[in-house]
BABAVO-88903 format. One line per 5 residues: number of its first residue (from 1); their letters; for each residue y, z, x of C-alpha. Coordinates in steps of 0.001 Angstrom, whole numbers, plus 500000, padded with zeros to 6 digits. Example, Ala and Ser with C-alpha at 12.3 -4.5 7.8 and 13.67 -1.06 7.14 Angstrom:
<firos>
1 = AS = 495500 507800 512300  498940 507140 513670
</firos>
This chain:
<firos>
1 = MTDTF = 028237 720726 680103  029136 719405 676784  029172 715552 675692  032802 714242 676240  034031 710805 676901
6 = LLNDF = 037767 710797 677102  037764 713862 679455  038836 713219 682922  039192 709796 682279  041414 709223 679142
11 = YTIEN = 043344 712547 679678  042881 715493 682088  043481 719064 681602  045791 720749 683839  046137 724141 682813
16 = QTLLS = 044197 726417 680366  044993 729850 679000  043192 731998 676451  046340 733352 674729  043904 735982 672694
21 = EGKIS = 040258 736010 671167  039933 732946 669353  043260 731090 670824  043953 728978 673599  046805 727109 674981
26 = VTVLF = 045883 723751 677367  048261 721601 678728  047148 717964 679084  048032 714956 680765  047302 711726 679930
31 = NANHP = 045982 708670 681736  048726 706023 680887  046565 703423 682954  044065 703835 680453  042225 700736 678611
36 = IFKGH = 042425 702649 675505  046234 701706 675606  046164 697846 676012  044772 697549 672578  047044 700444 671229
41 = FEQMP = 049533 699067 671759  049869 696808 674890  053885 696613 674686  054037 700217 672991  051625 702143 674225
46 = VVPGV = 050586 705237 671992  047875 708257 671819  045574 706871 668813  044885 709332 666129  041569 709300 666809
51 = CQTQL = 041767 709953 669904  043866 712843 669676  041227 714596 667269  038584 713573 669737  040484 715781 672459
56 = IKEIL = 040884 718752 670347  036767 718620 669657  036204 717977 673189  038840 720334 674517  037411 723491 671984
61 = QEEIK = 033809 722316 673357  034564 723199 676930  035667 726261 675388  032781 727644 673509  030593 725650 675771
66 = RNLVL = 028548 723888 672703  028544 720261 671246  030340 720094 668309  030532 717343 665197  033788 717450 663191
71 = SKGIN = 032711 717972 659697  035637 718825 657435  039176 717529 657813  040848 719696 655796  044621 718747 656813
76 = IKFMA = 045660 716374 659951  048875 715467 660384  050443 712678 662634  053961 713523 662772  055203 712142 665858
81 = MIVPQ = 053689 709270 668119  052799 709888 671905  053980 707514 673936  052388 708574 677354  055232 707083 679311
86 = KHPKV = 057455 709084 677514  055225 712500 677309  052373 712484 679877  052026 715939 679393  051791 717568 675719
91 = LLEIA = 050532 720977 675214  047750 722074 672631  047360 725141 670882  044085 725856 669504  042740 728907 667357
96 = YKKES = 039470 728915 665924  037533 731153 663906  033148 731101 664369  030917 731652 661000  027477 731013 661262
101 = DIYSV = 027791 727855 663052  030921 726684 661629  034126 726954 663562  037413 726864 661521  040060 725486 663264
106 = DAKLF = 044018 725015 663165  045142 723258 666185  048964 721402 667321  049653 718919 669955  053397 719250 670662
111 = FDDII = 055989 719003 673571  059151 721507 673589  060332 720916 669994  058466 717921 668972  055049 718361 667164
116 = FTKFK = 052969 715363 667577  049962 716394 665476  048407 719408 663096  045255 719932 662883  043264 721809 660175
121 = GEFIS = 039502 721538 660064  036049 722543 660452  033187 721748 663348  029883 722600 663344  027642 722909 666448
126 = G = 025539 720549 667112
</firos>
């Protein structure tokens, strides 16, 4: 069991598929009634960027069965807002390579042709 605090509360995993060695695809469902949305923002709730980054970390942790710490955000782009009432379900693809205790990660959150987030960074096992 890994350390997670958003999984099964802020979001749940509907489906997870191993695409190839080091590459997974995950269908994520957001809890539109979560208290985070009252503060970000009550009139038009959106998924905070920090929560999107945490979601990537937590899902990778669950895949590799190890706790991780973000050590380097090489390129993180928030390209469109995730509004949970409009997009309660999004897809996440994560490609990762392990070298020593460092996981190099390329990930994207998207739905159909809308790319919400592109992430390139490194996590260390901790």
